[in-house]
C-alpha positions as CSV (number, residue, x, y, z in Angstrom):
1,X,-37.4,49.0,-55.0
2,X,-35.7,45.5,-55.3
3,X,-32.4,45.1,-53.6
4,X,-29.2,44.8,-55.6
5,X,-29.1,41.0,-55.0
6,X,-32.7,40.7,-56.1
7,X,-31.9,42.6,-59.3
8,X,-29.0,40.3,-59.9
9,X,-31.3,37.3,-59.2
10,X,-33.3,38.4,-62.2
11,X,-30.3,37.5,-64.4
12,X,-29.9,34.2,-62.6
13,X,-33.5,33.3,-63.1
14,X,-33.6,34.2,-66.8
15,X,-30.3,32.3,-67.3
16,X,-31.5,29.2,-65.6
17,X,-34.8,29.2,-67.4
18,X,-33.5,29.9,-70.9
19,X,-30.8,27.2,-70.7
20,X,-33.3,24.7,-69.3
21,X,-35.8,25.5,-72.1
22,X,-33.1,25.1,-74.7
23,X,-31.9,22.0,-73.0
24,X,-28.3,23.2,-73.6
25,X,-26.1,26.1,-72.6
26,X,-24.0,27.4,-69.8
27,X,-25.9,28.6,-66.7
28,X,-23.0,28.6,-64.3
29,X,-21.1,31.7,-65.4
30,X,-24.2,34.0,-65.7
31,X,-25.3,33.0,-62.2
32,X,-21.8,33.6,-60.8
33,X,-21.2,36.9,-62.6
34,X,-24.7,38.3,-62.0
35,X,-23.8,40.5,-59.0
36,X,-20.9,42.4,-60.5
37,X,-22.8,42.6,-63.8
38,X,-25.6,44.4,-62.0
39,X,-23.2,46.9,-60.5
40,X,-21.4,47.7,-63.8
41,X,-24.5,47.9,-66.0
42,X,-26.7,49.9,-63.6
43,X,-24.1,52.2,-62.1
44,X,-21.2,52.7,-64.6
45,X,-21.9,51.4,-68.1
46,X,-22.6,54.4,-70.5
47,X,-25.0,53.2,-73.2
48,X,-28.4,54.0,-74.8
49,X,-30.6,50.9,-75.4
50,X,-32.6,53.0,-77.9
51,X,-29.5,53.6,-80.0
52,X,-26.9,50.7,-79.8
53,X,-24.8,52.6,-82.3
54,X,-24.3,55.9,-80.5
55,X,-20.6,56.7,-81.3
56,X,-19.6,57.6,-77.7
57,X,-21.2,54.7,-75.9
58,X,-19.0,52.5,-73.7
59,X,-18.2,49.2,-75.3
60,X,-19.0,46.0,-73.4
61,X,-17.5,42.7,-74.3
62,X,-18.4,39.4,-72.8
63,X,-15.2,37.6,-73.7
64,X,-16.3,34.3,-72.1
65,X,-19.1,34.1,-74.7
66,X,-20.4,30.8,-73.5
67,X,-22.0,32.8,-70.7
68,X,-24.2,34.4,-73.4
69,X,-27.4,34.4,-71.2
70,X,-25.7,37.0,-69.1
71,X,-25.5,39.5,-71.8
72,X,-28.9,38.6,-73.2
73,X,-30.4,39.1,-69.8
74,X,-28.6,42.4,-69.4
75,X,-29.8,43.6,-72.8
76,X,-33.3,42.5,-72.2
77,X,-33.6,44.0,-68.7
78,X,-32.1,47.3,-69.6
79,X,-34.4,48.0,-72.5
80,X,-32.8,46.8,-75.8
81,X,-34.8,45.4,-78.6
82,X,-34.6,41.9,-77.1
83,X,-37.9,40.6,-75.9
84,X,-38.8,37.9,-73.4
85,X,-39.8,35.7,-76.3
86,X,-36.3,36.2,-77.7
87,X,-35.0,34.8,-74.4
88,X,-37.4,31.9,-74.6
89,X,-36.0,31.2,-78.1
90,X,-32.5,30.9,-76.8
91,X,-30.4,28.7,-79.1
92,X,-33.2,28.2,-81.6
93,X,-32.8,28.7,-85.3
94,X,-32.9,32.3,-86.5
95,X,-33.5,33.6,-82.9
96,X,-31.7,36.8,-81.7
97,X,-30.2,34.8,-78.9
98,X,-27.7,32.4,-80.5
99,X,-25.7,30.0,-78.4
100,X,-22.8,32.5,-78.3
101,X,-23.2,36.3,-78.8
102,X,-23.1,37.3,-82.4
103,X,-22.2,40.8,-83.7
104,X,-24.7,42.2,-86.1
105,X,-27.3,39.6,-85.0
106,X,-28.3,40.9,-81.5
107,X,-28.7,44.6,-80.8
108,X,-26.1,45.7,-78.2
109,X,-23.6,42.9,-78.9
110,X,-20.3,44.6,-79.8
111,X,-18.4,41.5,-81.0
112,X,-18.9,37.8,-81.6
113,X,-17.4,35.9,-78.7
114,X,-17.0,32.2,-77.8
115,X,-13.5,31.3,-79.0
116,X,-11.9,32.2,-75.6
117,X,-9.5,35.1,-75.4
118,X,-10.5,36.7,-78.6
119,X,-13.2,38.9,-77.0
120,X,-10.8,40.5,-74.6
121,X,-8.4,41.0,-77.5
122,X,-11.1,42.7,-79.6
123,X,-11.6,44.9,-76.6
124,X,-7.9,46.0,-76.7
125,X,-8.6,47.1,-80.3
126,X,-11.7,49.0,-79.2
127,X,-9.9,50.7,-76.4
128,X,-7.0,51.6,-78.8
129,X,-9.6,53.0,-81.2
130,X,-11.0,55.2,-78.5
131,X,-7.6,56.5,-77.5
132,X,-6.5,57.3,-81.1
133,X,-9.8,58.9,-82.0
134,X,-9.8,61.0,-78.9
135,X,-6.3,62.4,-79.8
136,X,-7.5,63.2,-83.3
137,X,-10.9,64.8,-82.6
138,X,-11.1,66.0,-79.0
139,X,-10.6,69.7,-78.3
140,X,-10.6,71.7,-75.1
141,X,-14.2,71.5,-73.6
142,X,-15.2,69.1,-76.4
143,X,-14.5,65.5,-75.4
144,X,-16.5,64.0,-78.3
145,X,-14.7,60.7,-77.8
146,X,-14.7,59.8,-74.2
147,X,-15.8,56.3,-73.3
148,X,-14.6,53.1,-71.6
149,X,-14.3,49.5,-72.8
150,X,-15.5,47.0,-70.3
151,X,-14.6,43.3,-70.5
152,X,-15.9,40.3,-68.6
153,X,-13.6,37.3,-68.8
154,X,-13.1,33.9,-67.2
155,X,-10.3,31.5,-66.4
156,X,-10.4,30.0,-69.9
157,X,-9.7,33.4,-71.5
158,X,-6.6,33.8,-69.4
159,X,-5.4,30.3,-70.3
160,X,-5.5,31.0,-74.0
161,X,-2.2,32.3,-75.3
162,X,-3.8,35.2,-77.1
163,X,-4.6,36.8,-73.8
164,X,-0.8,37.1,-73.2
165,X,-0.3,38.7,-76.6
166,X,-3.1,41.2,-76.2
167,X,-2.7,42.1,-72.6
168,X,1.0,42.6,-72.9
169,X,0.5,45.0,-75.7
170,X,-2.4,46.8,-74.0
171,X,-0.1,47.6,-71.1
172,X,2.6,49.0,-73.4
173,X,-0.1,51.1,-75.2
174,X,-1.3,52.5,-71.9
175,X,-5.0,51.9,-72.5
176,X,-6.3,53.5,-69.4
177,X,-9.9,53.3,-70.3
178,X,-9.8,49.5,-70.7
179,X,-11.2,47.8,-67.6
180,X,-11.5,44.0,-67.4
181,X,-13.4,42.1,-64.7
182,X,-12.1,38.6,-64.2
183,X,-14.7,36.0,-63.1
184,X,-12.2,34.1,-60.8
185,X,-14.3,31.1,-59.9
186,X,-11.6,28.4,-60.1
187,X,-13.8,26.1,-62.4
188,X,-13.6,25.2,-66.0
189,X,-15.3,22.3,-67.9
190,X,-12.8,19.7,-66.6
191,X,-13.2,20.7,-63.0
192,X,-11.2,22.8,-60.6
193,X,-8.5,24.7,-62.5
194,X,-5.9,24.4,-59.8
195,X,-4.8,21.2,-61.6
196,X,-3.8,23.1,-64.7
197,X,-4.0,26.8,-64.1
198,X,-1.8,27.9,-61.2
199,X,-0.5,31.2,-62.6
200,X,-0.2,34.2,-60.3
201,X,-2.5,36.1,-62.5
202,X,-2.3,39.5,-60.6
203,X,1.5,39.5,-60.8
204,X,1.3,38.5,-64.5
205,X,-0.8,41.5,-65.2
206,X,1.3,43.8,-63.1
207,X,4.3,42.7,-65.2
208,X,2.4,43.8,-68.3
209,X,2.0,47.3,-66.8
210,X,-1.6,47.0,-65.7
211,X,-3.2,48.2,-62.5
212,X,-4.5,45.2,-60.7
213,X,-7.2,45.3,-58.0
214,X,-7.1,42.0,-56.2
215,X,-9.4,40.0,-53.9
216,X,-12.7,41.7,-54.8
217,X,-15.8,39.9,-53.6
218,X,-17.7,39.5,-56.8
219,X,-20.9,38.9,-54.9
220,X,-20.6,42.2,-52.9
221,X,-21.9,45.2,-54.7
222,X,-20.1,47.7,-52.6
223,X,-16.7,46.0,-53.1
224,X,-17.3,45.8,-56.9
225,X,-18.3,49.4,-57.1
226,X,-15.3,50.5,-55.1
227,X,-13.0,48.5,-57.4
228,X,-14.6,50.0,-60.6
229,X,-14.2,53.5,-59.2
230,X,-10.6,52.8,-58.5
231,X,-10.1,51.5,-62.0
232,X,-11.6,54.6,-63.5
233,X,-9.2,56.9,-61.6
234,X,-6.2,55.2,-63.2
235,X,-6.0,56.8,-66.7
236,X,-2.5,55.7,-67.7
237,X,-2.9,51.9,-67.4
238,X,-5.5,49.3,-68.1
239,X,-7.0,47.7,-65.1
240,X,-7.8,44.1,-64.2
241,X,-10.3,43.6,-61.4
242,X,-10.1,40.2,-59.8
243,X,-13.6,39.2,-58.8
244,X,-13.8,36.1,-56.6
245,X,-17.1,34.4,-57.4
246,X,-18.9,31.1,-57.0
247,X,-19.9,29.5,-60.3
248,X,-23.6,28.7,-60.4
249,X,-24.3,31.0,-57.4
250,X,-27.6,30.0,-55.9
251,X,-27.7,26.4,-57.1
252,X,-27.6,24.5,-53.8
253,X,-26.3,21.2,-55.1
254,X,-24.2,22.3,-58.1
255,X,-22.7,25.7,-57.3
256,X,-18.9,25.8,-57.2
257,X,-18.6,22.7,-59.4
258,X,-18.1,21.9,-63.1
259,X,-21.5,20.3,-63.1
260,X,-23.1,23.8,-63.4
261,X,-20.7,24.9,-66.1
262,X,-22.1,23.7,-69.4
263,X,-25.4,21.8,-68.8
264,X,-28.9,22.7,-67.8
265,X,-29.5,22.6,-64.0
266,X,-32.6,20.4,-64.4
267,X,-36.1,21.1,-63.1
268,X,-35.5,19.9,-59.6
269,X,-32.3,21.9,-59.1
270,X,-33.9,25.1,-60.6
271,X,-36.8,24.7,-58.1
272,X,-34.3,24.4,-55.3
273,X,-32.3,27.4,-56.5
274,X,-35.4,29.5,-56.6
275,X,-35.9,28.7,-52.9
276,X,-32.3,29.6,-52.1
277,X,-32.5,32.8,-54.0
278,X,-36.0,33.6,-52.7
279,X,-37.2,33.9,-56.3
280,X,-40.9,33.1,-56.3
281,X,-41.7,34.1,-59.8
282,X,-42.5,31.6,-62.6
283,X,-40.1,30.9,-65.4
284,X,-39.4,33.9,-67.6
285,X,-41.6,36.2,-65.4
286,X,-40.0,39.4,-64.2
287,X,-42.1,41.8,-62.1
288,X,-42.6,45.3,-63.3
289,X,-40.6,46.9,-60.5
290,X,-37.6,44.9,-61.6
291,X,-37.9,46.2,-65.2
292,X,-38.3,49.7,-63.8
293,X,-35.1,49.4,-61.8
294,X,-33.2,47.9,-64.7
295,X,-34.5,50.2,-67.4
296,X,-31.6,52.3,-68.9
297,X,-33.5,53.9,-71.7
298,X,-34.3,57.2,-70.1
299,X,-30.8,57.6,-68.7
300,X,-29.3,56.5,-72.0
301,X,-31.3,58.8,-74.1
302,X,-30.4,61.7,-71.7
303,X,-26.7,60.9,-71.9
304,X,-26.8,60.7,-75.7
305,X,-28.8,63.9,-75.9
306,X,-26.2,65.7,-73.7
307,X,-23.4,64.4,-75.9
308,X,-25.3,65.5,-79.1
309,X,-25.8,69.0,-77.7
310,X,-22.0,69.1,-77.1
311,X,-21.4,67.7,-80.6
312,X,-23.6,70.4,-82.1
313,X,-21.5,73.1,-80.5
314,X,-18.4,71.2,-81.6
315,X,-19.7,71.2,-85.1
316,X,-20.1,74.9,-85.1
317,X,-16.6,75.5,-83.6
318,X,-14.8,72.8,-85.7
319,X,-17.0,72.1,-88.8
320,X,-14.3,70.3,-90.7
321,X,-13.4,68.0,-87.8
322,X,-17.1,67.2,-87.1
323,X,-17.7,66.4,-90.8
324,X,-14.7,64.1,-90.8
325,X,-15.7,62.4,-87.5
326,X,-19.2,61.7,-88.9
327,X,-17.8,60.3,-92.2
328,X,-15.4,58.0,-90.4
329,X,-17.9,56.7,-87.9
330,X,-20.4,56.1,-90.7
331,X,-17.8,54.1,-92.6
332,X,-18.0,56.2,-95.7
333,X,-15.2,56.8,-98.2
334,X,-14.0,60.3,-98.8
335,X,-15.6,62.6,-101.4
336,X,-14.3,61.9,-104.9
337,X,-12.8,58.6,-103.8
338,X,-13.8,56.7,-106.9
339,X,-12.1,59.1,-109.3
340,X,-9.1,59.4,-107.0
341,X,-8.6,55.6,-106.8
342,X,-9.2,55.2,-110.5
343,X,-6.4,57.7,-111.2
344,X,-4.0,55.9,-108.9
345,X,-4.6,52.6,-110.6
346,X,-4.2,54.2,-114.0
347,X,-0.9,55.7,-113.0
348,X,0.3,52.4,-111.7
349,X,-0.4,50.9,-115.1
350,X,1.3,53.8,-116.9
351,X,4.4,53.7,-114.7
352,X,4.8,50.0,-115.2
353,X,7.2,49.2,-112.4
354,X,8.8,45.7,-112.1
355,X,8.7,45.1,-108.4
356,X,7.7,42.5,-105.8
357,X,4.1,42.7,-104.9
358,X,5.0,43.4,-101.3
359,X,6.7,46.5,-102.6
360,X,3.7,47.2,-104.8
361,X,1.6,47.0,-101.7
362,X,3.7,49.7,-100.0
363,X,3.4,51.8,-103.2
364,X,-0.4,51.4,-103.0
365,X,-0.4,52.5,-99.3
366,X,1.7,55.5,-100.2
367,X,-0.8,56.4,-102.9
368,X,-4.1,55.8,-101.0
369,X,-2.9,56.6,-97.5
370,X,-2.9,60.4,-97.6
371,X,-6.6,60.4,-98.5
372,X,-7.5,57.9,-95.7
373,X,-6.9,59.2,-92.2
374,X,-8.9,56.2,-91.0
375,X,-6.1,53.8,-92.2
376,X,-4.4,52.1,-89.2
377,X,-2.4,49.0,-88.9
378,X,1.0,47.4,-88.6
379,X,3.1,44.3,-88.7
380,X,4.0,41.4,-86.4
381,X,7.6,42.5,-86.1
382,X,8.2,42.3,-89.9
383,X,7.6,45.8,-91.0
384,X,10.7,45.9,-93.2
385,X,9.8,42.6,-94.9
386,X,6.0,43.2,-95.1
387,X,6.5,46.8,-96.3
388,X,3.7,48.0,-94.1
389,X,5.3,51.3,-93.2
390,X,4.2,53.9,-95.7
391,X,5.2,57.6,-96.0
392,X,2.5,58.8,-93.7
393,X,3.0,56.2,-90.9
394,X,3.2,57.6,-87.4
395,X,3.7,55.4,-84.3
396,X,0.5,55.4,-82.1
397,X,2.9,55.7,-79.1
398,X,4.1,59.1,-80.4
399,X,1.1,60.7,-78.6
400,X,0.2,62.8,-81.6
401,X,-3.0,63.3,-83.5
402,X,-1.5,61.6,-86.5
403,X,-0.8,58.2,-84.8
404,X,-1.8,55.4,-87.2
405,X,0.9,52.7,-87.1
406,X,1.1,49.9,-84.5
407,X,4.2,48.0,-83.8
408,X,2.5,44.7,-82.8
409,X,5.6,42.7,-82.0
410,X,5.6,39.0,-82.6
411,X,1.9,38.6,-81.9
412,X,0.2,37.3,-85.1
413,X,-3.0,36.1,-83.4
414,X,-3.3,39.0,-81.0
415,X,-2.6,41.5,-83.8
416,X,-5.3,40.1,-86.0
417,X,-8.0,40.1,-83.3
418,X,-7.0,43.6,-82.2
419,X,-7.6,44.8,-85.7
420,X,-11.0,43.1,-85.6
421,X,-11.7,45.3,-82.5
422,X,-10.5,48.4,-84.3
423,X,-12.9,47.8,-87.1
424,X,-15.8,46.9,-84.8
425,X,-15.3,50.1,-82.8
426,X,-15.7,52.2,-85.9
427,X,-13.7,55.1,-87.4
428,X,-10.9,52.9,-88.8
429,X,-9.9,50.7,-91.7
430,X,-7.4,48.4,-90.1
431,X,-4.7,46.2,-91.7
432,X,-2.3,43.7,-90.2
433,X,0.7,41.9,-91.7
434,X,3.0,38.9,-91.4
435,X,4.5,36.2,-93.6
436,X,1.8,34.1,-95.2
437,X,3.1,30.9,-93.5
438,X,2.4,32.5,-90.2
439,X,-1.3,33.2,-91.0
440,X,-1.8,29.9,-89.3
441,X,-1.0,31.5,-86.0
442,X,-3.7,34.0,-86.7
443,X,-6.1,31.6,-88.3
444,X,-9.1,31.8,-85.9
445,X,-9.0,35.6,-85.7
446,X,-9.0,35.6,-89.5
447,X,-12.0,33.3,-89.4
448,X,-13.8,35.6,-87.0
449,X,-13.2,38.6,-89.2
450,X,-15.1,36.8,-91.9
451,X,-17.7,35.2,-89.6
452,X,-18.9,38.5,-88.1
453,X,-18.0,40.0,-90.6
454,X,-15.9,43.1,-90.3
455,X,-13.3,45.0,-92.4
456,X,-9.8,43.7,-91.7
457,X,-7.1,43.7,-94.3
458,X,-4.8,40.8,-93.8
459,X,-1.5,41.5,-95.6
460,X,0.5,38.3,-96.1
461,X,3.9,38.5,-97.8
462,X,6.5,35.9,-98.8
463,X,3.8,33.9,-100.5
464,X,5.5,30.8,-101.8
465,X,8.7,28.8,-102.4
466,X,9.8,32.0,-104.0
467,X,11.1,33.3,-100.7
468,X,14.0,30.9,-101.2
469,X,16.7,30.0,-98.7
470,X,14.6,30.2,-95.5
471,X,13.2,26.8,-96.5
472,X,10.0,24.8,-95.9
473,X,9.3,26.2,-92.4
474,X,8.8,29.6,-94.0
475,X,7.5,28.6,-97.4
476,X,3.7,28.5,-97.6
477,X,2.3,25.7,-99.7
478,X,-1.3,25.0,-98.5
479,X,-2.0,28.5,-97.1
480,X,-3.6,30.3,-100.0
481,X,-5.9,27.4,-100.7
482,X,-6.9,27.1,-97.0
483,X,-7.6,30.8,-96.8
484,X,-9.9,30.6,-99.8
485,X,-11.9,28.0,-97.9
486,X,-13.0,30.6,-95.4
487,X,-16.5,31.8,-96.4
488,X,-16.6,35.6,-96.8
489,X,-12.9,36.2,-97.1
490,X,-11.7,37.7,-100.4
491,X,-8.2,36.3,-101.1
492,X,-6.2,38.3,-103.6
493,X,-2.9,37.1,-105.1
494,X,-2.0,39.9,-107.5
495,X,0.7,39.7,-110.2
496,X,2.0,43.2,-110.4
497,X,1.6,46.8,-109.1
498,X,-1.7,47.3,-110.9
499,X,-3.5,44.2,-109.6
500,X,-2.1,45.0,-106.2
501,X,-3.5,48.6,-106.3
502,X,-6.9,47.3,-107.3
503,X,-6.8,44.7,-104.5
504,X,-6.1,47.5,-102.0
505,X,-8.7,49.7,-103.4
506,X,-11.5,47.1,-103.1
507,X,-10.3,46.0,-99.7
508,X,-10.5,49.6,-98.5
509,X,-13.9,50.1,-100.0
510,X,-15.3,46.9,-98.6
511,X,-16.4,48.0,-95.1
512,X,-18.4,44.8,-94.5
513,X,-15.9,42.1,-95.3
514,X,-12.3,41.1,-94.7
515,X,-9.6,40.7,-97.4
516,X,-6.4,38.8,-97.5
517,X,-3.6,40.2,-99.8
518,X,-1.1,37.5,-100.8
519,X,2.2,39.1,-101.8
520,X,5.6,38.1,-103.2
521,X,9.1,38.6,-101.9
522,X,10.6,38.3,-105.4
523,X,10.3,40.9,-108.1
524,X,7.6,40.4,-110.8
525,X,7.3,41.8,-114.3
526,X,4.7,44.5,-115.0
527,X,1.9,43.4,-117.4
528,X,0.6,45.4,-120.3
529,X,-3.1,46.2,-120.3
530,X,-5.5,48.6,-121.9
531,X,-8.1,50.6,-119.9
532,X,-10.8,48.0,-120.3
533,X,-8.5,45.3,-119.1
534,X,-7.5,47.4,-116.1
535,X,-11.2,47.9,-115.3
536,X,-11.8,44.1,-115.5
537,X,-9.4,43.4,-112.7
538,X,-12.1,44.4,-110.2
539,X,-14.1,41.4,-111.3
540,X,-11.6,39.0,-109.8
541,X,-10.7,37.1,-113.0
542,X,-10.2,38.5,-116.5
543,X,-8.5,37.9,-119.8
544,X,-5.0,39.3,-119.5
545,X,-3.6,38.2,-122.9
546,X,-5.9,36.9,-125.6
547,X,-5.4,35.2,-129.0
548,X,-7.5,34.7,-132.1
549,X,-9.5,31.5,-131.6
550,X,-7.5,30.2,-128.7
551,X,-6.9,26.5,-128.5
552,X,-6.2,26.5,-124.8
553,X,-6.4,28.6,-121.7
554,X,-3.6,29.1,-119.1
555,X,-4.9,30.5,-115.9
556,X,-2.6,31.7,-113.1
557,X,-2.2,34.0,-110.2
558,X,0.5,36.2,-108.7
559,X,4.1,35.2,-109.6
560,X,3.0,32.6,-112.0
561,X,1.4,35.1,-114.4
562,X,4.7,36.0,-115.8
563,X,5.4,32.3,-116.5
564,X,2.0,31.9,-118.1
565,X,2.6,34.9,-120.4
566,X,6.0,33.5,-121.4
567,X,4.6,30.0,-122.2
568,X,1.7,31.6,-124.2
569,X,4.2,33.5,-126.3
570,X,6.2,30.4,-127.0
571,X,3.1,28.4,-127.9
572,X,1.9,31.1,-130.2
573,X,5.3,31.2,-131.9
574,X,4.8,27.5,-132.5
575,X,1.4,28.0,-134.0
576,X,-0.8,27.3,-131.0
577,X,-2.9,30.4,-129.9
578,X,-3.4,30.5,-126.1
579,X,-5.5,32.8,-123.9
580,X,-4.0,33.8,-120.5
581,X,-6.4,34.4,-117.7
582,X,-5.4,36.1,-114.5
583,X,-7.5,35.2,-111.5
584,X,-6.1,37.4,-108.7
585,X,-9.3,36.9,-106.6
586,X,-11.1,33.6,-107.3
587,X,-13.7,34.4,-104.6
588,X,-14.7,37.6,-106.3
589,X,-14.6,36.0,-109.8
590,X,-17.0,33.2,-108.7
591,X,-19.4,35.9,-107.5
592,X,-19.7,37.4,-111.0
593,X,-22.6,36.5,-113.2
594,X,-22.3,33.4,-115.3
595,X,-22.1,35.4,-118.5
596,X,-18.8,37.1,-117.2
597,X,-17.4,33.8,-116.0
598,X,-18.1,32.2,-119.4
599,X,-16.6,35.1,-121.3
600,X,-13.4,34.6,-119.4
601,X,-13.4,30.8,-119.3
602,X,-15.5,29.8,-122.3
603,X,-17.0,26.3,-121.7
604,X,-16.1,25.3,-125.3
605,X,-12.4,25.6,-124.6
606,X,-11.6,22.4,-122.9
607,X,-7.9,22.6,-122.9
608,X,-6.9,24.4,-119.7
609,X,-3.9,24.6,-117.5
610,X,-3.8,26.2,-114.0
611,X,-0.5,27.4,-112.6
612,X,0.0,28.4,-109.0
613,X,2.8,27.8,-106.6
614,X,0.7,26.1,-104.0
615,X,-1.4,23.0,-103.5
616,X,-3.2,22.0,-106.6
617,X,-6.6,20.8,-105.2
618,X,-8.3,24.2,-105.4
619,X,-8.0,24.4,-109.1
620,X,-9.8,21.3,-110.1
621,X,-13.1,23.2,-110.2
622,X,-11.7,25.4,-113.0
623,X,-9.9,23.0,-115.3
624,X,-12.5,20.4,-116.3
625,X,-11.8,16.8,-117.4
626,X,-9.0,17.6,-119.9
627,X,-7.2,20.2,-117.8
628,X,-3.9,20.0,-116.0
629,X,-2.6,21.7,-112.9
630,X,1.0,22.8,-112.2
631,X,1.1,23.1,-108.4
632,X,3.1,22.1,-105.4
633,X,1.7,19.2,-103.3
634,X,4.7,18.7,-101.0
635,X,6.7,21.0,-98.7
636,X,9.4,23.3,-100.1
637,X,13.2,23.2,-99.6
638,X,16.0,25.6,-98.7
639,X,17.6,27.0,-101.9
640,X,17.5,30.1,-104.0
641,X,14.1,30.8,-105.5
642,X,15.2,30.3,-109.1
643,X,16.6,26.9,-108.2
644,X,13.3,25.9,-106.4
645,X,11.0,27.0,-109.3
646,X,13.1,24.9,-111.7
647,X,13.1,21.9,-109.3
648,X,9.3,22.1,-108.8
649,X,8.4,22.4,-112.4
650,X,7.6,26.1,-112.7
651,X,9.3,26.5,-116.0
652,X,8.2,27.6,-119.4
653,X,8.9,24.2,-120.9
654,X,6.7,22.5,-118.3
655,X,3.8,24.8,-118.9
656,X,4.1,24.4,-122.7
657,X,4.1,20.7,-122.3
658,X,1.1,20.8,-120.0
659,X,-0.8,22.9,-122.5
660,X,0.0,20.6,-125.4
661,X,-1.0,17.6,-123.2
662,X,-4.3,19.2,-122.3
663,X,-5.0,20.0,-126.0
664,X,-4.5,16.3,-126.8
665,X,-6.8,15.2,-124.0
666,X,-9.5,17.6,-125.1
667,X,-9.7,16.2,-128.6
């Protein structure tokens, strides 16, 4: 039986060899973290390589994702579907071993990491998911939800501001099954971090309300094991284990320096490291006895089988709970959901309320929420403005089964990444909210939700200069267009209660993709539709108001729909028939077949005007050579909304003039 150090050296060898073969990568962190990784994965980590989706597995997150060869080595050695050839193909096109770990791409990878700090923040969401699910489903003698969330992180993760947002909230939430192991090696890309990172990290985390275990020798298995055991005994607080390590451990000439951080060691240094580590095996060769010692398949299958036996008894004792648990973990909608949602949308159309779409969003939550116990979310200290609290909201800190609302505080970035983690864990449909202008704070986590992808509903209110007196610092201009540039993110800007309800319905149903809902502060008029027109909303763009042989098309979104309708009525009274097209979700509209797109925007109608209270560039693709755009290509100002819309040209007269100008240009 190989020793613990020898088993850890298998990680070091694979990491050195894969980075060398790829001629790029980060060998230093995997080599430095190998010893405490061996202890966690072989002695504590509850998982089943044969079933990476077992609901009650522990979640493992490598937050410092540049150390990807660490997790690839662990997955390969412990028996996941990741072959030695996959490791040889590290960083090659279409391989399972991308430069940074990618969710959905490599079995056993729980989240995509690389942007530092976001992995540990996803893990906060995962740990919160475990805690809330356990309250809802566990019964005496039936701990069907009972697992830990493990995180490896480095100095860079702790320097990123998102780590403060996430870890501060994790302490408040009392996430006792969240355990982070900090690779404290004092090195980042630029060198020794003491020149720019001198925080007292242990005291920082104690101030957050964490248990902190300091001065752990990250290369001593007994010390690491003792620390993890101590961490597991503290059930009321998350734990930070401070593992002092040497980056590039085993590399005689580069260990402890930035030279081993992000570059291959080189053939000569690898040969020297093999001697230091007493690793006599050729590149990518792992002896059978090492594989046998690392293999977690039998233990994992046994653990899952024991859990399944318990769950079978649980199913007999609590059949309704078991059915609901299975539905939620499978990401399925409730029975009769389609008919239920259709009825809600129809009622919204019938009721015809003239309200701000932020209020319409709350109305949709009130309507859909009772059927969706998986709905969970909150706002970044703007609940009263974002209207995210619905009638069934219960604070997750209330310690009841019904907890489903998170007071995130002013933490836009952390909030969004935590919701990514809630979605990745399974069992929840998360939403988060702030003012649209502050989506910039959350931008990279929004991007990650689309990149993985995962369901995360981003609720952004106060969507334009229409918010008024708060002025340009709070008035988004470029934000809707910039969000539309993110591949895989459906951006909805609804015009009334009905479009808002449809947007929420599709966002809730779309378990594989994030959605952004862009909502107004100011009240908007209800639009008349028949049942076919209501059904067409779900295609992202549709004819809201038509005319016999229209001479022009006005297309708009959100608050500008009312303006488009008023202009069309005035033009029609003057003898110019105009079609009004609502495009609440351009991303979805552009995914429709060409026949639908052409039926909504007929190519033969060249006179077109696009109206949206944001930057105009996005709309050039829709208007053609003769079209015009009424947009905002400068920052806003502080004044009442009505004054600003007049000042910036969002008036009926301006739209009418633009349509007439476009008709002339099209002739």
